[in-house]
C-alpha positions in Angstrom: -3.8 10.3 -4.8 -4.2 9.5 -1.1 -1.3 9.0 1.3 -1.5 7.9 4.9 1.0 9.7 7.2 1.8 8.3 10.6 3.6 10.5 13.1 5.3 9.3 16.2 6.5 10.7 19.6 7.0 14.5 19.6 5.8 14.9 15.9 2.3 14.2 17.3 2.3 17.4 19.3 -0.2 19.7 17.8 -0.9 17.2 14.9 -3.0 14.2 14.4 -1.0 10.9 14.9 -2.5 9.5 11.7 -3.5 11.6 8.7 -4.8 10.9 5.2 -3.6 13.5 2.7 -4.9 14.0 -0.8 -1.9 15.0 -2.9 -0.9 15.6 -6.5 1.1 13.1 -8.5 4.9 13.5 -8.2 4.7 14.6 -4.6 7.8 13.7 -2.7 8.5 12.8 1.0 10.2 16.2 1.3 6.9 17.9 0.1 5.1 16.1 2.9 7.6 17.3 5.5 7.0 20.9 4.3 3.2 20.5 4.5 3.6 19.2 8.1 6.2 21.9 9.0 8.8 19.3 9.9 12.4 20.1 9.2 14.3 17.2 7.5 17.1 17.4 10.1 14.5 16.7 12.8 13.7 13.3 11.2 15.6 10.2 12.6 13.7 7.4 10.9 11.6 7.6 7.7 9.7 4.6 6.6 7.7 4.3 3.3 5.5 1.2 3.4 7.7 -0.2 6.2 11.0 0.2 4.4 13.6 2.9 4.6 12.7 6.0 2.6 14.6 8.9 1.2 13.4 12.6 1.1 13.4 12.7 -2.7 11.3 9.6 -3.1 8.1 10.2 -5.1 4.9 8.9 -3.5 2.3 6.6 -5.0 -1.4 6.3 -4.2 -2.1 4.4 -0.9 1.5 4.7 0.3 2.0 4.7 4.1 4.7 7.1 5.4 5.9 6.8 9.0 8.0 9.6 10.5 10.0 9.3 13.7 12.0 12.0 15.6 15.2 11.1 17.5 14.3 9.2 20.6 16.3 9.3 23.8 16.0 7.4 27.1 17.8 5.2 29.3 
């Protein structure tokens, strides 16, 4: 199955901002984080197809996963 992963802010450093990954069935969001070398505690917002996602959620073909780190500013 193919999944689109969109990375934002500091998660783009050293990585493509948008990636298409070919994955096995039953792959979870946590598996994607491991592939991208992103620790779960570094993730502030996780969206699966524009809706709040959880780390144990299994992905489906053509899902879009967006991953955001904490953002600060003023």
